[in-house]
PDB file as gemmi writes it, atoms N, CA and C in Angstrom:
CRYST1    1.000    1.000    1.000  90.00  90.00  90.00 P 1                      
ATOM      1  N   MET A   1      11.383  -6.204  20.405  1.00  0.00           N  
ATOM      2  CA  MET A   1      12.303  -5.248  20.334  1.00  0.00           C  
ATOM      3  C   MET A   1      13.449  -5.914  19.237  1.00  0.00           C  
ATOM      4  N   GLY A   2      13.735  -7.105  19.651  1.00  0.00           N  
ATOM      5  CA  GLY A   2      15.055  -7.595  18.891  1.00  0.00           C  
ATOM      6  C   GLY A   2      14.578  -7.815  17.313  1.00  0.00           C  
ATOM      7  N   LEU A   3      13.119  -7.894  17.072  1.00  0.00           N  
ATOM      8  CA  LEU A   3      12.906  -7.803  15.609  1.00  0.00           C  
ATOM      9  C   LEU A   3      12.655  -6.637  14.974  1.00  0.00           C  
ATOM     10  N   ILE A   4      12.501  -5.447  15.708  1.00  0.00           N  
ATOM     11  CA  ILE A   4      12.405  -4.250  15.261  1.00  0.00           C  
ATOM     12  C   ILE A   4      13.680  -3.386  14.668  1.00  0.00           C  
ATOM     13  N   LEU A   5      14.831  -3.867  15.681  1.00  0.00           N  
ATOM     14  CA  LEU A   5      16.015  -3.092  15.394  1.00  0.00           C  
ATOM     15  C   LEU A   5      16.555  -3.240  13.994  1.00  0.00           C  
ATOM     16  N   PRO A   6      16.747  -4.676  13.631  1.00  0.00           N  
ATOM     17  CA  PRO A   6      17.253  -4.672  12.209  1.00  0.00           C  
ATOM     18  C   PRO A   6      16.213  -4.116  11.083  1.00  0.00           C  
ATOM     19  N   ILE A   7      15.275  -3.759  11.124  1.00  0.00           N  
ATOM     20  CA  ILE A   7      14.505  -3.239  10.492  1.00  0.00           C  
ATOM     21  C   ILE A   7      14.597  -1.675  10.296  1.00  0.00           C  
ATOM     22  N   CYS A   8      14.806  -1.451  11.572  1.00  0.00           N  
ATOM     23  CA  CYS A   8      15.022   0.220  11.867  1.00  0.00           C  
ATOM     24  C   CYS A   8      16.426   0.504  11.364  1.00  0.00           C  
ATOM     25  N   TYR A   9      17.540  -0.146  11.698  1.00  0.00           N  
ATOM     26  CA  TYR A   9      18.827   0.174  11.206  1.00  0.00           C  
ATOM     27  C   TYR A   9      19.096   0.009   9.595  1.00  0.00           C  
ATOM     28  N   GLY A  10      18.315  -1.320   9.192  1.00  0.00           N  
ATOM     29  CA  GLY A  10      18.500  -1.695   7.829  1.00  0.00           C  
ATOM     30  C   GLY A  10      17.507  -0.968   6.954  1.00  0.00           C  
ATOM     31  N   GLU A  11      16.543  -1.280   6.823  1.00  0.00           N  
ATOM     32  CA  GLU A  11      15.568  -0.977   5.730  1.00  0.00           C  
ATOM     33  C   GLU A  11      15.250   0.661   5.905  1.00  0.00           C  
ATOM     34  N   LEU A  12      14.884   1.091   7.132  1.00  0.00           N  
ATOM     35  CA  LEU A  12      14.659   2.193   7.243  1.00  0.00           C  
ATOM     36  C   LEU A  12      15.779   3.164   7.496  1.00  0.00           C  
ATOM     37  N   GLY A  13      17.040   2.701   7.530  1.00  0.00           N  
ATOM     38  CA  GLY A  13      18.255   3.426   7.619  1.00  0.00           C  
ATOM     39  C   GLY A  13      18.058   4.809   8.864  1.00  0.00           C  
ATOM     40  N   MET A  14      17.419   4.224   9.949  1.00  0.00           N  
ATOM     41  CA  MET A  14      17.507   5.097  11.126  1.00  0.00           C  
ATOM     42  C   MET A  14      19.016   5.064  11.876  1.00  0.00           C  
ATOM     43  N   THR A  15      19.216   6.011  12.508  1.00  0.00           N  
ATOM     44  CA  THR A  15      20.295   6.032  13.534  1.00  0.00           C  
ATOM     45  C   THR A  15      19.873   5.589  14.766  1.00  0.00           C  
ATOM     46  N   GLY A  16      20.810   5.289  15.881  1.00  0.00           N  
ATOM     47  CA  GLY A  16      20.482   5.234  16.900  1.00  0.00           C  
ATOM     48  C   GLY A  16      19.585   6.105  17.859  1.00  0.00           C  
ATOM     49  N   ASP A  17      20.378   7.323  17.681  1.00  0.00           N  
ATOM     50  CA  ASP A  17      19.461   8.502  18.228  1.00  0.00           C  
ATOM     51  C   ASP A  17      17.851   8.506  17.905  1.00  0.00           C  
ATOM     52  N   GLU A  18      17.828   8.390  16.382  1.00  0.00           N  
ATOM     53  CA  GLU A  18      16.534   8.416  15.832  1.00  0.00           C  
ATOM     54  C   GLU A  18      15.583   7.573  16.490  1.00  0.00           C  
ATOM     55  N   ILE A  19      16.128   6.311  16.637  1.00  0.00           N  
ATOM     56  CA  ILE A  19      15.302   5.281  17.138  1.00  0.00           C  
ATOM     57  C   ILE A  19      14.962   5.526  18.568  1.00  0.00           C  
ATOM     58  N   GLY A  20      15.934   5.795  19.485  1.00  0.00           N  
ATOM     59  CA  GLY A  20      15.803   6.277  20.776  1.00  0.00           C  
ATOM     60  C   GLY A  20      14.649   7.356  20.758  1.00  0.00           C  
ATOM     61  N   GLN A  21      14.608   8.285  20.145  1.00  0.00           N  
ATOM     62  CA  GLN A  21      13.633   9.589  20.005  1.00  0.00           C  
ATOM     63  C   GLN A  21      12.368   9.348  19.492  1.00  0.00           C  
ATOM     64  N   ALA A  22      12.219   8.279  18.602  1.00  0.00           N  
ATOM     65  CA  ALA A  22      10.923   7.799  18.038  1.00  0.00           C  
ATOM     66  C   ALA A  22      10.033   6.964  18.814  1.00  0.00           C  
ATOM     67  N   THR A  23       8.571   7.501  18.826  1.00  0.00           N  
ATOM     68  CA  THR A  23       7.910   6.419  19.541  1.00  0.00           C  
ATOM     69  C   THR A  23       7.439   5.022  18.831  1.00  0.00           C  
ATOM     70  N   PRO A  24       6.707   4.551  19.422  1.00  0.00           N  
ATOM     71  CA  PRO A  24       6.473   2.987  18.866  1.00  0.00           C  
ATOM     72  C   PRO A  24       5.432   3.395  17.452  1.00  0.00           C  
ATOM     73  N   TRP A  25       4.656   4.228  18.061  1.00  0.00           N  
ATOM     74  CA  TRP A  25       3.648   4.642  16.651  1.00  0.00           C  
ATOM     75  C   TRP A  25       4.378   5.244  15.432  1.00  0.00           C  
ATOM     76  N   GLU A  26       5.630   5.936  15.963  1.00  0.00           N  
ATOM     77  CA  GLU A  26       6.302   6.434  14.703  1.00  0.00           C  
ATOM     78  C   GLU A  26       7.080   5.586  13.968  1.00  0.00           C  
ATOM     79  N   ILE A  27       7.486   4.697  14.714  1.00  0.00           N  
ATOM     80  CA  ILE A  27       8.259   3.480  13.886  1.00  0.00           C  
ATOM     81  C   ILE A  27       7.246   2.744  13.478  1.00  0.00           C  
ATOM     82  N   GLN A  28       6.173   2.270  13.632  1.00  0.00           N  
ATOM     83  CA  GLN A  28       5.172   1.487  13.038  1.00  0.00           C  
ATOM     84  C   GLN A  28       4.705   2.187  11.793  1.00  0.00           C  
ATOM     85  N   ARG A  29       4.396   3.627  11.947  1.00  0.00           N  
ATOM     86  CA  ARG A  29       4.073   4.422  10.511  1.00  0.00           C  
ATOM     87  C   ARG A  29       5.152   4.147   9.726  1.00  0.00           C  
ATOM     88  N   ARG A  30       6.488   4.222  10.004  1.00  0.00           N  
ATOM     89  CA  ARG A  30       7.603   4.137   9.004  1.00  0.00           C  
ATOM     90  C   ARG A  30       7.689   3.001   8.599  1.00  0.00           C  
ATOM     91  N   ILE A  31       7.367   1.922   9.277  1.00  0.00           N  
ATOM     92  CA  ILE A  31       7.675   0.358   8.483  1.00  0.00           C  
ATOM     93  C   ILE A  31       6.506   0.469   7.474  1.00  0.00           C  
ATOM     94  N   GLU A  32       5.258   0.774   7.845  1.00  0.00           N  
ATOM     95  CA  GLU A  32       4.125   0.793   7.031  1.00  0.00           C  
ATOM     96  C   GLU A  32       4.651   1.406   5.889  1.00  0.00           C  
ATOM     97  N   GLY A  33       4.924   2.650   5.660  1.00  0.00           N  
ATOM     98  CA  GLY A  33       5.402   3.730   4.761  1.00  0.00           C  
ATOM     99  C   GLY A  33       6.501   2.897   3.762  1.00  0.00           C  
ATOM    100  N   TYR A  34       7.330   2.276   4.669  1.00  0.00           N  
ATOM    101  CA  TYR A  34       8.478   1.335   3.641  1.00  0.00           C  
ATOM    102  C   TYR A  34       7.947   0.360   3.048  1.00  0.00           C  
ATOM    103  N   GLY A  35       6.814  -0.478   3.760  1.00  0.00           N  
ATOM    104  CA  GLY A  35       5.973  -1.495   2.958  1.00  0.00           C  
ATOM    105  C   GLY A  35       5.415  -0.885   1.568  1.00  0.00           C  
ATOM    106  N   VAL A  36       4.785   0.327   1.851  1.00  0.00           N  
ATOM    107  CA  VAL A  36       3.955   0.943   0.632  1.00  0.00           C  
ATOM    108  C   VAL A  36       4.905   1.553  -0.363  1.00  0.00           C  
ATOM    109  N   ARG A  37       6.045   1.972  -0.084  1.00  0.00           N  
ATOM    110  CA  ARG A  37       7.239   2.522  -1.187  1.00  0.00           C  
ATOM    111  C   ARG A  37       7.567   0.912  -1.922  1.00  0.00           C  
ATOM    112  N   MET A  38       7.722   0.233  -1.295  1.00  0.00           N  
ATOM    113  CA  MET A  38       8.310  -1.085  -1.859  1.00  0.00           C  
ATOM    114  C   MET A  38       7.357  -1.674  -2.874  1.00  0.00           C  
ATOM    115  N   LYS A  39       6.192  -1.530  -2.331  1.00  0.00           N  
ATOM    116  CA  LYS A  39       4.877  -2.131  -3.431  1.00  0.00           C  
ATOM    117  C   LYS A  39       4.833  -1.389  -4.538  1.00  0.00           C  
ATOM    118  N   ASN A  40       4.924  -0.095  -4.344  1.00  0.00           N  
ATOM    119  CA  ASN A  40       4.687   1.039  -5.307  1.00  0.00           C  
ATOM    120  C   ASN A  40       5.863   0.870  -6.391  1.00  0.00           C  
ATOM    121  N   GLN A  41       6.954   0.415  -5.771  1.00  0.00           N  
ATOM    122  CA  GLN A  41       8.377   0.162  -6.667  1.00  0.00           C  
ATOM    123  C   GLN A  41       8.300  -1.127  -7.461  1.00  0.00           C  
ATOM    124  N   ARG A  42       7.538  -2.098  -6.754  1.00  0.00           N  
ATOM    125  CA  ARG A  42       7.254  -3.382  -7.620  1.00  0.00           C  
ATOM    126  C   ARG A  42       6.460  -3.322  -8.848  1.00  0.00           C  
ATOM    127  N   MET A  43       5.108  -2.434  -8.408  1.00  0.00           N  
ATOM    128  CA  MET A  43       4.201  -2.413  -9.149  1.00  0.00           C  
ATOM    129  C   MET A  43       4.818  -1.492 -10.181  1.00  0.00           C  
ATOM    130  N   PHE A  44       5.614  -0.264 -10.312  1.00  0.00           N  
ATOM    131  CA  PHE A  44       6.155   0.373 -11.257  1.00  0.00           C  
ATOM    132  C   PHE A  44       7.016  -0.604 -12.122  1.00  0.00           C  
ATOM    133  N   THR A  45       8.005  -1.107 -11.657  1.00  0.00           N  
ATOM    134  CA  THR A  45       8.882  -2.142 -12.275  1.00  0.00           C  
ATOM    135  C   THR A  45       8.077  -3.023 -13.320  1.00  0.00           C  
ATOM    136  N   ALA A  46       6.873  -3.762 -12.716  1.00  0.00           N  
ATOM    137  CA  ALA A  46       6.306  -4.719 -13.360  1.00  0.00           C  
ATOM    138  C   ALA A  46       5.501  -3.968 -14.572  1.00  0.00           C  
ATOM    139  N   SER A  47       5.014  -2.612 -14.200  1.00  0.00           N  
ATOM    140  CA  SER A  47       4.243  -1.886 -15.264  1.00  0.00           C  
ATOM    141  C   SER A  47       5.112  -1.490 -16.439  1.00  0.00           C  
ATOM    142  N   PHE A  48       6.354  -1.031 -16.109  1.00  0.00           N  
ATOM    143  CA  PHE A  48       6.700  -0.290 -17.131  1.00  0.00           C  
ATOM    144  C   PHE A  48       8.103  -0.950 -17.510  1.00  0.00           C  
ATOM    145  N   ILE A  49       8.862  -1.747 -16.875  1.00  0.00           N  
ATOM    146  CA  ILE A  49       9.857  -2.603 -17.298  1.00  0.00           C  
ATOM    147  C   ILE A  49       9.703  -3.964 -17.623  1.00  0.00           C  
ATOM    148  N   THR A  50       9.280  -4.811 -16.875  1.00  0.00           N  
ATOM    149  CA  THR A  50       8.905  -6.380 -17.039  1.00  0.00           C  
ATOM    150  C   THR A  50       8.265  -6.796 -17.723  1.00  0.00           C  
ATOM    151  N   THR A  51       6.783  -6.293 -17.870  1.00  0.00           N  
ATOM    152  CA  THR A  51       5.576  -6.595 -18.987  1.00  0.00           C  
ATOM    153  C   THR A  51       5.918  -6.285 -20.020  1.00  0.00           C  
ATOM    154  N   PRO A  52       6.582  -4.956 -20.378  1.00  0.00           N  
ATOM    155  CA  PRO A  52       7.082  -4.774 -21.929  1.00  0.00           C  
ATOM    156  C   PRO A  52       7.877  -5.324 -22.513  1.00  0.00           C  
ATOM    157  N   VAL A  53       8.916  -5.993 -21.621  1.00  0.00           N  
ATOM    158  CA  VAL A  53      10.168  -6.671 -22.224  1.00  0.00           C  
ATOM    159  C   VAL A  53       9.365  -7.991 -22.114  1.00  0.00           C  
ATOM    160  N   ILE A  54       8.618  -8.855 -21.659  1.00  0.00           N  
ATOM    161  CA  ILE A  54       7.762 -10.046 -21.885  1.00  0.00           C  
ATOM    162  C   ILE A  54       7.338  -9.909 -23.073  1.00  0.00           C  
ATOM    163  N   ASN A  55       6.536  -8.814 -22.965  1.00  0.00           N  
ATOM    164  CA  ASN A  55       5.349  -8.846 -24.249  1.00  0.00           C  
ATOM    165  C   ASN A  55       5.976  -8.648 -25.811  1.00  0.00           C  
ATOM    166  N   ALA A  56       6.988  -7.882 -25.751  1.00  0.00           N  
ATOM    167  CA  ALA A  56       7.873  -7.724 -26.766  1.00  0.00           C  
ATOM    168  C   ALA A  56       8.909  -8.470 -27.330  1.00  0.00           C  
ATOM    169  N   GLY A  57       9.186  -9.432 -26.697  1.00  0.00           N  
ATOM    170  CA  GLY A  57      10.419 -10.422 -27.000  1.00  0.00           C  
ATOM    171  C   GLY A  57      10.012 -11.308 -28.308  1.00  0.00           C  
ATOM    172  N   TYR A  58      10.879 -11.520 -28.554  1.00  0.00           N  
ATOM    173  CA  TYR A  58      10.681 -12.815 -29.948  1.00  0.00           C  
ATOM    174  C   TYR A  58      10.079 -13.657 -29.556  1.00  0.00           C  
ATOM    175  N   ARG A  59       9.714 -14.236 -28.862  1.00  0.00           N  
ATOM    176  CA  ARG A  59       8.795 -15.367 -28.420  1.00  0.00           C  
ATOM    177  C   ARG A  59       7.906 -14.798 -27.179  1.00  0.00           C  
ATOM    178  N   SER A  60       7.315 -13.844 -27.884  1.00  0.00           N  
ATOM    179  CA  SER A  60       6.088 -13.336 -26.699  1.00  0.00           C  
ATOM    180  C   SER A  60       4.950 -13.895 -26.522  1.00  0.00           C  
ATOM    181  N   PRO A  61       4.525 -14.023 -25.371  1.00  0.00           N  
ATOM    182  CA  PRO A  61       3.064 -15.185 -25.148  1.00  0.00           C  
ATOM    183  C   PRO A  61       2.040 -14.762 -26.162  1.00  0.00           C  
ATOM    184  N   LYS A  62       1.166 -15.695 -26.252  1.00  0.00           N  
ATOM    185  CA  LYS A  62      -0.078 -15.353 -27.193  1.00  0.00           C  
ATOM    186  C   LYS A  62      -1.076 -14.333 -26.510  1.00  0.00           C  
ATOM    187  N   ARG A  63      -1.041 -14.281 -25.379  1.00  0.00           N  
ATOM    188  CA  ARG A  63      -2.120 -13.435 -24.584  1.00  0.00           C  
ATOM    189  C   ARG A  63      -0.957 -12.754 -23.791  1.00  0.00           C  
ATOM    190  N   PRO A  64      -1.252 -11.419 -24.105  1.00  0.00           N  
ATOM    191  CA  PRO A  64      -0.264 -10.556 -23.332  1.00  0.00           C  
ATOM    192  C   PRO A  64       0.012 -10.703 -21.853  1.00  0.00           C  
ATOM    193  N   VAL A  65       0.921 -10.538 -20.911  1.00  0.00           N  
ATOM    194  CA  VAL A  65       1.107 -10.732 -19.478  1.00  0.00           C  
ATOM    195  C   VAL A  65       0.933  -9.361 -19.128  1.00  0.00           C  
ATOM    196  N   THR A  66       0.050  -9.061 -17.977  1.00  0.00           N  
ATOM    197  CA  THR A  66      -0.348  -8.002 -17.520  1.00  0.00           C  
ATOM    198  C   THR A  66       0.594  -7.833 -16.189  1.00  0.00           C  
ATOM    199  N   PRO A  67       0.786  -6.607 -15.613  1.00  0.00           N  
ATOM    200  CA  PRO A  67       1.347  -6.473 -14.233  1.00  0.00           C  
ATOM    201  C   PRO A  67       0.486  -7.033 -13.279  1.00  0.00           C  
ATOM    202  N   ALA A  68      -0.823  -7.075 -13.279  1.00  0.00           N  
ATOM    203  CA  ALA A  68      -1.685  -7.788 -12.339  1.00  0.00           C  
ATOM    204  C   ALA A  68      -1.664  -9.461 -12.610  1.00  0.00           C  
ATOM    205  N   LYS A  69      -1.218  -9.978 -13.533  1.00  0.00           N  
ATOM    206  CA  LYS A  69      -0.998 -11.273 -13.578  1.00  0.00           C  
ATOM    207  C   LYS A  69       0.577 -11.639 -13.076  1.00  0.00           C  
ATOM    208  N   LEU A  70       1.540 -10.748 -13.042  1.00  0.00           N  
ATOM    209  CA  LEU A  70       2.745 -10.879 -12.253  1.00  0.00           C  
ATOM    210  C   LEU A  70       2.613 -10.768 -10.843  1.00  0.00           C  
ATOM    211  N   LEU A  71       2.080  -9.597 -10.497  1.00  0.00           N  
ATOM    212  CA  LEU A  71       2.017  -9.212  -9.125  1.00  0.00           C  
ATOM    213  C   LEU A  71       0.401  -9.241  -8.477  1.00  0.00           C  
ATOM    214  N   PRO A  72      -0.269 -10.346  -8.485  1.00  0.00           N  
ATOM    215  CA  PRO A  72      -1.501 -10.276  -8.107  1.00  0.00           C  
ATOM    216  C   PRO A  72      -1.889  -9.756  -6.805  1.00  0.00           C  
ATOM    217  N   GLU A  73      -1.251 -10.056  -5.843  1.00  0.00           N  
ATOM    218  CA  GLU A  73      -1.175  -9.511  -4.410  1.00  0.00           C  
ATOM    219  C   GLU A  73      -1.070  -8.217  -4.268  1.00  0.00           C  
ATOM    220  N   ASP A  74      -0.236  -7.301  -4.961  1.00  0.00           N  
ATOM    221  CA  ASP A  74       0.060  -5.745  -5.031  1.00  0.00           C  
ATOM    222  C   ASP A  74      -1.211  -5.299  -5.879  1.00  0.00           C  
ATOM    223  N   PHE A  75      -1.877  -6.151  -6.828  1.00  0.00           N  
ATOM    224  CA  PHE A  75      -2.821  -5.319  -7.507  1.00  0.00           C  
ATOM    225  C   PHE A  75      -4.285  -5.563  -6.962  1.00  0.00           C  
ATOM    226  N   ARG A  76      -4.268  -6.299  -5.839  1.00  0.00           N  
ATOM    227  CA  ARG A  76      -5.781  -6.615  -5.328  1.00  0.00           C  
ATOM    228  C   ARG A  76      -6.272  -5.212  -4.704  1.00  0.00           C  
ATOM    229  N   THR A  77      -7.514  -5.185  -4.978  1.00  0.00           N  
ATOM    230  CA  THR A  77      -8.147  -4.054  -4.579  1.00  0.00           C  
ATOM    231  C   THR A  77      -9.138  -4.447  -3.245  1.00  0.00           C  
ATOM    232  N   ALA A  78      -9.118  -5.654  -2.455  1.00  0.00           N  
ATOM    233  CA  ALA A  78      -9.892  -5.948  -1.513  1.00  0.00           C  
ATOM    234  C   ALA A  78     -10.047  -5.021  -0.249  1.00  0.00           C  
ATOM    235  N   THR A  79      -8.813  -4.434  -0.115  1.00  0.00           N  
ATOM    236  CA  THR A  79      -8.826  -3.368   0.988  1.00  0.00           C  
ATOM    237  C   THR A  79      -9.565  -2.177   0.460  1.00  0.00           C  
ATOM    238  N   ASP A  80      -9.273  -1.726  -0.850  1.00  0.00           N  
ATOM    239  CA  ASP A  80      -9.979  -0.607  -1.178  1.00  0.00           C  
ATOM    240  C   ASP A  80     -11.397  -0.737  -1.129  1.00  0.00           C  
ATOM    241  N   GLN A  81     -12.031  -1.833  -1.244  1.00  0.00           N  
ATOM    242  CA  GLN A  81     -13.385  -1.996  -1.182  1.00  0.00           C  
ATOM    243  C   GLN A  81     -13.954  -1.922   0.190  1.00  0.00           C  
ATOM    244  N   GLU A  82     -13.035  -2.545   1.103  1.00  0.00           N  
ATOM    245  CA  GLU A  82     -13.167  -2.480   2.339  1.00  0.00           C  
ATOM    246  C   GLU A  82     -13.587  -0.844   2.872  1.00  0.00           C  
ATOM    247  N   GLU A  83     -12.431  -0.322   2.534  1.00  0.00           N  
ATOM    248  CA  GLU A  83     -12.111   1.495   2.894  1.00  0.00           C  
ATOM    249  C   GLU A  83     -13.449   2.020   2.238  1.00  0.00           C  
ATOM    250  N   GLN A  84     -13.889   1.490   1.076  1.00  0.00           N  
ATOM    251  CA  GLN A  84     -14.941   2.476   0.288  1.00  0.00           C  
ATOM    252  C   GLN A  84     -16.083   2.032   1.391  1.00  0.00           C  
ATOM    253  N   ASP A  85     -16.371   0.747   1.608  1.00  0.00           N  
ATOM    254  CA  ASP A  85     -17.495   0.417   2.578  1.00  0.00           C  
ATOM    255  C   ASP A  85     -17.681   1.355   3.715  1.00  0.00           C  
ATOM    256  N   GLU A  86     -16.319   1.365   4.276  1.00  0.00           N  
ATOM    257  CA  GLU A  86     -16.358   2.099   5.681  1.00  0.00           C  
ATOM    258  C   GLU A  86     -16.718   3.684   5.402  1.00  0.00           C  
ATOM    259  N   TRP A  87     -16.087   4.143   4.588  1.00  0.00           N  
ATOM    260  CA  TRP A  87     -16.521   5.602   4.092  1.00  0.00           C  
ATOM    261  C   TRP A  87     -18.020   5.810   3.638  1.00  0.00           C  
ATOM    262  N   LEU A  88     -18.568   4.693   3.030  1.00  0.00           N  
ATOM    263  CA  LEU A  88     -20.072   4.935   2.706  1.00  0.00           C  
ATOM    264  C   LEU A  88     -20.627   4.922   4.296  1.00  0.00           C  
ATOM    265  N   VAL A  89     -20.383   4.067   5.087  1.00  0.00           N  
ATOM    266  CA  VAL A  89     -21.097   3.761   6.166  1.00  0.00           C  
ATOM    267  C   VAL A  89     -21.058   5.325   7.215  1.00  0.00           C  
ATOM    268  N   MET A  90     -19.900   5.880   6.866  1.00  0.00           N  
ATOM    269  CA  MET A  90     -19.712   7.262   7.735  1.00  0.00           C  
ATOM    270  C   MET A  90     -20.415   8.124   6.724  1.00  0.00           C  
ATOM    271  N   ALA A  91     -20.681   8.347   5.722  1.00  0.00           N  
ATOM    272  CA  ALA A  91     -21.428   9.224   4.934  1.00  0.00           C  
ATOM    273  C   ALA A  91     -22.829   9.342   5.447  1.00  0.00           C  
ATOM    274  N   LYS A  92     -23.296   8.084   5.269  1.00  0.00           N  
ATOM    275  CA  LYS A  92     -24.643   7.742   5.633  1.00  0.00           C  
ATOM    276  C   LYS A  92     -24.873   8.288   7.014  1.00  0.00           C  
ATOM    277  N   ALA A  93     -24.207   7.907   7.962  1.00  0.00           N  
ATOM    278  CA  ALA A  93     -24.477   8.422   9.173  1.00  0.00           C  
ATOM    279  C   ALA A  93     -24.392   9.859   9.456  1.00  0.00           C  
ATOM    280  N   GLU A  94     -23.716  10.550   8.632  1.00  0.00           N  
ATOM    281  CA  GLU A  94     -23.647  11.916   8.687  1.00  0.00           C  
ATOM    282  C   GLU A  94     -24.711  12.500   8.076  1.00  0.00           C  
ATOM    283  N   GLU A  95     -25.088  11.916   7.164  1.00  0.00           N  
ATOM    284  CA  GLU A  95     -26.359  12.306   6.163  1.00  0.00           C  
ATOM    285  C   GLU A  95     -27.561  12.321   7.041  1.00  0.00           C  
ATOM    286  N   GLU A  96     -27.711  10.931   7.887  1.00  0.00           N  
ATOM    287  CA  GLU A  96     -28.907  10.861   8.980  1.00  0.00           C  
ATOM    288  C   GLU A  96     -28.622  11.918  10.111  1.00  0.00           C  
ATOM    289  N   ARG A  97     -27.304  12.299  10.490  1.00  0.00           N  
ATOM    290  CA  ARG A  97     -27.337  13.117  11.646  1.00  0.00           C  
ATOM    291  C   ARG A  97     -27.900  14.685  10.967  1.00  0.00           C  
ATOM    292  N   ARG A  98     -27.610  15.210   9.700  1.00  0.00           N  
ATOM    293  CA  ARG A  98     -28.128  16.312   9.394  1.00  0.00           C  
ATOM    294  C   ARG A  98     -29.323  16.354   9.174  1.00  0.00           C  
ATOM    295  N   GLU A  99     -30.093  15.336   8.624  1.00  0.00           N  
ATOM    296  CA  GLU A  99     -31.682  15.147   8.480  1.00  0.00           C  
ATOM    297  C   GLU A  99     -32.268  15.642   9.841  1.00  0.00           C  
ATOM    298  N   LYS A 100     -31.655  14.855  10.937  1.00  0.00           N  
ATOM    299  CA  LYS A 100     -32.306  15.078  12.228  1.00  0.00           C  
ATOM    300  C   LYS A 100     -32.103  16.421  12.717  1.00  0.00           C  
ATOM    301  N   LEU A 101     -30.998  16.902  12.543  1.00  0.00           N  
ATOM    302  CA  LEU A 101     -30.595  18.222  12.760  1.00  0.00           C  
ATOM    303  C   LEU A 101     -31.477  19.228  11.894  1.00  0.00           C  
ATOM    304  N   LYS A 102     -31.976  19.011  10.579  1.00  0.00           N  
ATOM    305  CA  LYS A 102     -32.692  19.851   9.985  1.00  0.00           C  
ATOM    306  C   LYS A 102     -34.385  19.664  10.219  1.00  0.00           C  
ATOM    307  N   HIS A 103     -34.975  18.810  10.816  1.00  0.00           N  
ATOM    308  CA  HIS A 103     -36.032  18.772  11.251  1.00  0.00           C  
ATOM    309  C   HIS A 103     -36.397  19.058  12.811  1.00  0.00           C  
ATOM    310  N   GLU A 104     -35.301  19.257  13.298  1.00  0.00           N  
ATOM    311  CA  GLU A 104     -35.678  19.980  14.821  1.00  0.00           C  
ATOM    312  C   GLU A 104     -35.812  21.215  14.965  1.00  0.00           C  
TER     313      GLU A 104                                                      
END                                                                             
């Protein structure tokens, strides 16, 4: 609890009443949402502010800098591939179920 309260009061801007009424699940979802918002903000800043300034400067690099080079962890799609695989397994299972029902 000691680690969660500073996050709730600081980054999430929750009041004492909101913290008291929230379930642990709700607090976890809010923390995850905050992480996603910060990632999106970093990606936006890198895409539309930082890389254009670096690439358009007087001594710009020979090879253009991309946002993915600046923030490789934010632009990584490994979790996206895992999620796609999970959806593919679910879709195959559903298709097999439909085929069984069709032949009955």
